[in-house]
C-alpha positions, 0 to 999 in steps of 0.5 A: 412756799407762794406766800413765802416768796410774795412776803420776801418779794414785799420785803425787798421792794420795801427795803429798796424804795426806803433806800432809795428814798433815804439815799436821794434825800441828801442831795435834794437838801444840798440843791435846796440849801444852795439858793434857799436859807435852811429854817426857811426851806425846813419850814417849807418841807413839813408845810408840803409834807403836812396836808398829805399826811393830815388827809391820810390821818383823817381817811384812815380815822387815826387820831391826830393827838397823843393820849390825854397826859402825853400832849406835852410830849407832842409838843416836845416831839414837834420841836425836838424831833422835827423842827430843830434836827432837821434845821440842823440837818440842812444847815450842816449840808452848807458846809459838808458834801451830801455823802459826808452828811449821809455817812454822818447819819448813818450812825444813827443806830450807834447814837440810839444804842448809846442814848438807850444805854445811858436813859433806858439802862439797857444791857448791851452784848460784847459784840455791839459794844465792839461795834460801837467802838469800831463805828465811832473810831471809823467815823471819827476818822472819816471826819478827821480826813475829810477836814484836813483833805479840804480847804473849805471849813467843814466843822460847822456842818459836821457839829450841826450834823452830829448834834441833829443825830445826837437829838434825834437819838435821844427823841427816838429813845425818849419815844420808846419810853413815853410813846408807845401805841401811838400810831405813825400818823400821829407822830408825824401829821400834827408835829410836822404841821406845827414845825412847818409853821414855826420854821416858815414863820421864824425862817421869814423873818430872820432869814429875809429869803429872797424868792427871786433867787429860788431856782426850779430845782431848789423848789423841786428839791423841797418839794421832794424832801417834803412829799417823797421823803417826808410822807413816802419815805416814812410810810414805806419804812413803817411798812418794812418795819411791820413786815420784816424783823427789826434787824432787817428793817435796819439794814437800810442803815448801810445802804443809803449812804452807798447810794448817796455817794453814788448819786453825789458822784454822779451829780456832782462829779465828786465824792469823798477821799479815798481814803475815807472810802476804805473807812466805810467799810469798817464803819458798816461793820460796826453799825452792823454790829450794834444792830444785831441783839443777842438772844441772851442780853436780857433788857430791862422791862421798860425799854424796847419790848414794844417799839413805837410806830416811829422810824428813827430816820432823818426823813 
């Protein structure tokens, strides 16, 4: 009984830490992008995270390279899992609130389910299909209400965030197919470093950042995104996946948007429209339904039996 209680306690602590980390990431990006251009900011974020990831890989004797024959895919991870979607995410926060950005990204399980059906031919249950439909309709309603209820131009940001969700979902599904039995540190260390160098250089020459405008809050936010979200968030979620069921770990997608909404209200004294808040309930229900896989649904042998050691998050 004591061991069971201890396990439950560890899972609860890890779940709380991951939810808090993911929930606070959105405000940190919002603060950073106010004065730091998005490509340059994302490059800085990865350059902050990469040294610690490399040190962890060194001390745990984790290989930095993918197995032979998969190293081209590792380059794809660098570009399509790190560089492009993370830049789109922080770019999107120039146009939308941190709360709305978190709500959009909470639909990652819905996007992964859709891509898994299309790419891997996975079979889904009626409840998952229903949840997918509910989630898409609810999110569409929230996006429509937020775009019509504000004088701001939100669609460039919404489009960027939706593109980031889709790209991340495609990459996660490809990782399930091609990247099994690869350590979480191998997935993150070198691709993070490569994306950091690429984006930092690209941002320096194309965005021409004025470092005199960088505020301490913005720089601290970049540091937070790199060290806390980029390293601690990855390892905490991986540890949660190791101790909890996949369904239990994925429930964090239902919690972190609520934290992001609360933080935005406390910090900026603003939040999304009341009508949008009402739509969050069916949205979360839809996401919950897509997360649940009935035991009666048989999956193809090449699909998700052995998941890669990779988070399906934005962190």
